[in-house]
Every structure is written in C-alpha cells, then in structure tokens.
C-alpha positions as CSV (number, residue, x, y, z in Angstrom):
1,L,218.1,-5.4,185.7
2,C,217.8,-8.1,183.4
3,R,213.4,-7.3,182.4
4,A,212.8,-10.7,183.3
5,P,209.1,-10.7,185.1
6,Y,209.0,-14.1,185.6
7,E,212.7,-14.8,187.3
8,W,211.4,-11.2,189.6
9,T,208.2,-12.4,190.3
10,Q,209.4,-15.4,192.0
11,H,212.6,-14.6,193.6
12,V,209.3,-11.6,195.2
13,Q,208.1,-14.3,197.1
14,I,211.3,-15.7,197.9
15,A,212.3,-12.4,199.9
16,L,209.0,-11.8,201.3
17,R,209.1,-15.8,203.2
18,A,212.6,-14.5,204.3
19,G,211.4,-11.7,205.7
20,I,212.7,-8.6,203.7
21,S,210.0,-6.0,202.8
22,S,207.5,-4.8,200.4
23,A,209.3,-1.2,200.9
24,E,212.9,-3.0,201.1
25,I,212.3,-4.6,197.4
26,E,210.3,-1.3,196.2
27,H,213.6,0.4,197.5
28,I,216.1,-2.0,194.9
29,A,215.2,0.0,192.1
30,D,216.0,3.0,193.7
31,G,220.0,1.4,193.4
32,P,222.2,1.3,195.4
33,D,222.8,5.6,196.0
34,A,219.2,5.4,197.4
35,P,219.5,6.9,201.1
36,G,218.4,3.8,203.8
37,W,220.9,1.3,202.5
38,S,223.8,-0.7,204.6
39,D,227.4,-0.3,203.7
40,T,227.2,-4.4,203.2
41,D,223.1,-4.0,200.9
42,A,224.4,-0.9,199.1
43,A,228.1,-2.7,197.7
44,L,226.6,-5.2,196.6
45,L,223.7,-4.2,194.5
46,R,226.7,-1.6,193.4
47,A,228.2,-4.5,192.5
48,A,225.1,-6.4,190.6
49,D,225.2,-2.9,188.4
50,E,228.5,-3.3,187.4
51,L,229.0,-6.6,186.8
52,H,224.9,-6.3,184.7
53,R,226.8,-3.1,182.7
54,D,230.1,-3.4,182.5
55,A,230.7,-7.2,182.8
56,C,233.1,-5.8,186.2
57,I,233.2,-4.8,189.6
58,A,234.9,-1.9,190.1
59,D,238.0,-1.5,192.0
60,A,236.5,0.6,194.6
61,T,233.4,-1.6,195.1
62,W,235.5,-4.5,195.2
63,D,237.3,-3.2,198.3
64,T,234.5,-2.2,199.8
65,L,233.5,-6.0,199.4
66,A,236.7,-7.3,200.1
67,A,236.7,-5.5,203.3
68,I,233.2,-7.4,203.8
69,F,233.3,-11.1,203.1
70,S,235.7,-13.9,202.0
71,P,237.3,-14.7,198.8
72,E,235.3,-17.2,198.6
73,Q,232.3,-15.0,198.6
74,M,233.4,-12.6,196.6
75,I,233.8,-15.1,193.7
76,D,230.0,-16.3,194.6
77,V,229.0,-12.5,194.5
78,V,230.4,-12.9,190.8
79,F,228.9,-16.2,189.7
80,T,225.3,-15.5,191.6
81,V,225.3,-11.5,189.4
82,G,226.2,-14.2,186.8
83,Q,224.3,-17.1,186.9
84,Y,220.5,-15.3,187.3
85,Q,221.9,-12.6,184.4
86,L,221.9,-16.3,182.4
87,V,218.7,-17.8,183.6
88,S,216.9,-14.3,182.8
89,M,218.2,-14.4,179.4
90,A,216.9,-18.4,179.5
91,L,213.2,-16.7,181.1
92,N,213.0,-14.7,178.5
93,T,213.5,-16.4,175.0
94,L,211.9,-18.7,176.2
95,G,208.6,-16.7,177.3
96,V,208.6,-18.5,180.4
97,E,205.0,-16.9,181.3
98,I,204.6,-15.5,185.2
99,D,202.1,-17.9,187.6
100,D,199.1,-16.6,187.5
101,A,198.7,-17.0,191.5
102,L,201.1,-14.6,192.1
103,P,201.0,-10.7,192.6
104,R,202.8,-8.6,190.5
105,F,205.4,-6.3,191.7
106,T,205.9,-4.2,188.3
107,R,208.9,-1.6,189.7
108,T,211.8,-3.4,189.1
109,P,215.3,-1.6,188.5
110,A,216.0,0.6,185.9
C-alpha cells in the first residue's frame, strides 16, 4: 500500500524463506475480502488496510482481532503497521534501490 518497492521486495524474500508461497504473496494484492484467506489472515490484512487508509482500526476489525490475539499482540499490530509505513516513507524518499540480485514481484496491493 505504501508503494515501497525496496521494502516489498525484501519482505517477499523473508516470506518465501518462512514458507509462504509465491501464490500467497501475490494473493495479498487481492485484499482481505478475497476468497481463500483464513479469518485471522483476513483480519490482519484488513487492519493494515484500515490503518493505512484511516489511521485507525475499525471497531469490527478490532473485535475480530481481539477474539484471536492478546492485548499485547493487538498493540503490536498497530505499531508494526505504523513502523513499516515510516520505513517505507524513508526508503521511498531516499530512493533506496532494490538489490540487483533480487527477483521483482510486480503485483503489489492497490
């Protein structure tokens, strides 16, 4: 959502090493309402979208997450999304280039 090619490319590599498939990574661009997400994954994607768009997680999304995660984990969701927005702003502004050796994933969330 931040249109940060360096950050996206780096985290694709981390996700692949963690066992997330290329298809799952591509599916992120389909958004939280796309079929195939678990309730947890859909709620996390929705939270990230809402924080990016509104700077706040909607009550319904918060309630869904609160049924899954501890209060500490809920706080981690907010701070993680915010931190990566900040990092994306810095990387984009500073023009940090993607490492030449890394493959490009061109489909990013809209």
